[in-house]
N, C-alpha and C positions, 0 to 999 in steps of 0.2 A: 303852390304852384306846378315845382318839379319832385321828382321821385327817385332814386335808384333801383333801382330792379335787376334781377337775374336777366342775361342775354336770353333770347329765343330763336331757333333757327332763322324765323322771317327778318331778325336783326341783321343777317350777317352782311350783308349786300349794302347796308349803311357802315356796319364795324370797316367793311372794306374799303371805304370811300375815306373813312381816318386813318386805315393804314397805307394807301396808298399816295397820300396829301403829304407823309412825312418820312418819306424813301421812293429812292428812284428802283422801286420792284419791277418796274417794265424793263429794268437794263439787267437785274440780276437774274431772273428767273427765265429762263432759255424755252418758252411755249413751244416754238415753233418744231423745236424738235421733238414734242409730244404729244402734238394736233390738238393742244389747246394754248388759248393764249393767255397773259400770266395771271389774268384777272381770274378765270379759272382754276388756274393752278394753286393762286393763292387762298381762295375760297377750300379749295380739295385739302392743302398739306398747312396752312395756317389759321385761318379764321374757324373752319368748322371745327377741325378737332379743340379748340379754344374757347368755343360757346360756353359751354359750361364751369371756365375759369372767368367768365366774362361778365361784367355787370353794367350798364348802361343808365343814361339819366333820360328819363321821360316825363314827360307834359302829366300832371297825373290825371286828366282829362281824355289823355291820348297814348296810349302804351304802344303806338305802331312806330312813331318817328323818334328819334333817338336824336340826342343834344352831345353826348358825348358816351365815352369809355374808358373799362379800366380792365386788364388780364391782369390778374397776379394769380400768382400760385406757388405751389412748393417746389422744393430743386427733386423730388420724387415724381409730383406731378407733372413736373416742365422736361424732364428724361423720358419719360411715355410718350409724348410729342412726337410725330412724324419729322422723320430729318428730312426738311429739305434743301439741305446744304447739296446735295448730292444735283442740285437744279441749277446749282446757282454759276452764271457767267462766269470762268475760270478767272478773269483778270478778276472779277468781284469778289470772289471766295481770295483771293491773293491779297486785295486792297484791306477788305473787310476781315480777315481771317485771323488778326489779334481780337477782336470783339467777338468772334464768333465761337473760338478758341478759350475765350477768357475763363478762368477757374471762379465760377460763382462761389460766395460763401452761403454757408448754412443756413437760410432764412426764406423766406417767402420772396419771391421776385415779383418785383412789377414790370412786367415784360413789356407792357405796355400801356400807355395812357394819354385821352386826348376829350378837349372840350372848346367848343364852340365857342368865341371870343365873348360874347355879351351873357352867357350864361355861369353864375357864379357859386359854383358847383364843386369846386377841387375836395373840399375838407371831406364832403361825403364819397367821393370817389378815393378819397386816399383811405375814407375810414373801411375799406370795404377790407384791402391790403392791411391793415390795422387789427382788426377783428379777425382774420386767418393767420395771423400772426400772434395773435393773442391765443387761439386756438392750439395753433400746433407749432411753430416754431419760436416759442419765449420770447417773442415781440421782436424779435429779428426779419429785418426786411431791406432790401437792397435793389437798386433800380439803376440805369446809366444815365446820362442825360449828356446831350451836344453841351460842350463850352460854349457857344455862343447864344445858346438860346437862355439869356437871361429871367427873364420871367416864371419859366419851368425852373431853372435851377436854384432862383430864389426862394422858391414856392416853397421847396424839396427840404430847403435848409430853414426856414420857418416852420417844416413837420418836422425837425429834428434832426435831418439825415447829414450827416460829414461827407466829406470827399474825402475819399481812402485811397486811391489812385485815378491815375489819366492813361488813357488807352490812345495812343498817337497812330494813327490811319498813315497808309502808305502814297505817295502820289496816285493819280492824280487828286483825289479828296483833301490828305492835307490836312485833316481839320483834328481835333483832340475832342474825345469821349469820357467824361468823367464817371468814373463807378462812386455812388454814393449808399454807404451804409447807414441803419438806423438800429441800434440798439439800446437798450434800458441801461446799460451802463455810459452812454451816452448823456443820459438826462435832456434836458430840452436847450436848444439852443435861441428860441422865440425870442426871447429879450434882447439879444443884441442884433437883433433886423430891424 
């Protein structure tokens, strides 16, 4: 019924929808100073440059509507992306600075993953990162996960990720962001969940 395909430019606005419901981008990007709203700037600086590194879940009979997506890339690919931090609101840059300046492990980074609630295709989305890690980074994968999103954290642990660090954000957010890594030497923890 569903399949995972490489994202195409026409999927960008739907990917934007997933991206905007997971964070307060409208408060971060100062589109007014740029003559563009935050969604246009987010498309320009974040979504469109990452299309080549994004895969989407689609219905096998209709590849135009997406039901989830994953953006995964190597450190080198991520460092080649446009720097959007100069457009962040100064307060957001201060609060989220520990996350934005975090020293990522040499790995494939799952920068973003989202899936509709009723679609059970997380295994297939994670497989995109697994395949890239096998080809490029000796099986090493890393990602961030909000500590309060239990389903996402549990899914990552079932996939063999381990929490290796915790980033505490400043007020008014005062939430912790977990840094998870999956390495072949960790083995699998699926028997413990």
